[in-house]
N, C-alpha and C positions, 0 to 999 in steps of 0.2 A: 441069176442074177444080172441086173442090168449093165450094159456095158456102153450105153450112150447118153448124153445129156439130153434135156428137152429141146434143145437146138440143133441135136443131130450129132454133135461131136463126141468123140470117144472119151469115156471115162476111164481113167487108169486106176483110181483106188477109191472105192465104195466106203466111206465113212461119215459120222456124224460131224459136222463142222462145230458142234457146239461141245464136242467132248475134249476137255482138257484135263492134263493132269498135271502133276507138280512142276513141270517143265513150263507150264503155261501156253503149250501148242495143243493143237487139235492132233489127233493120233487115230491109228486104224491098224488093223491087222493086215500084214502083207497077204494073208490068205486070203482077204477080201479084194485082191485085186485081179481085174480081169486081165491085166498084162505085167505079171510080176517083174519080167525081164526089162520093164521100163523103169523099176522102181530102184533108185540106188541113191546114194547121198550126192547131194547137190543138183540132181534131176529135177526139171520143171515139169508137173504133171498137171493132170486136171483130176480134181479130188471132190468129194460130196456124195451127192444123191443126184438121180436125173433131174429132179427140180430145182436144187439148191446146190451150185457147184462153183469151183473157183480155179483158177490156175495158183498152183504153189510149188515151192521149193522144197525138196524132200531135205529136212535137217540131218536126221539120222535113223537107223534102223537098229533097234535094241532087241534082243534075245531074252525073251521071258518064258519062264515055264508054260505061260499058256499061247505063247506063239510068239513070231517076230513082229514088234510093235513099230511102225512108222510114224515119226512126228512129222508134221508140215509147217511152213510158214505160207499162208496165203497171203496173195497180191489183194489189195484193196480194190474194190470196185467190180464191176462186171467182168466175169471171166472171159467174156468174148474181145474186151480190151487188151487180154493179155496174152492171148492164144499164140503170138508169134515168138513167146518165151520157149514155150513146149516145141515148138518146131524147130528152134535151134539146139533143144536139148537132144534131139534124136542123134544128133552127130557126135555128142560127146559120150 
């Protein structure tokens, strides 16, 4: 699994940003995180793929039979614009 974006930043959660369920939010499996300890409700993370990624807020983590599902709310615009949010989340 890739753990860095195309710009060299760490990718916290690998997911398809076009995946949306009934919540209307993109989602992925916690097991697809290179850094599961960083994934918790309210955390700011980098999510997506190495080529297409965003900085996003973790909305919730839902236990399903297929695994723990992480819903995210991406920030609009280039991920590099929002990386400062991710660094402040490391302290929370």
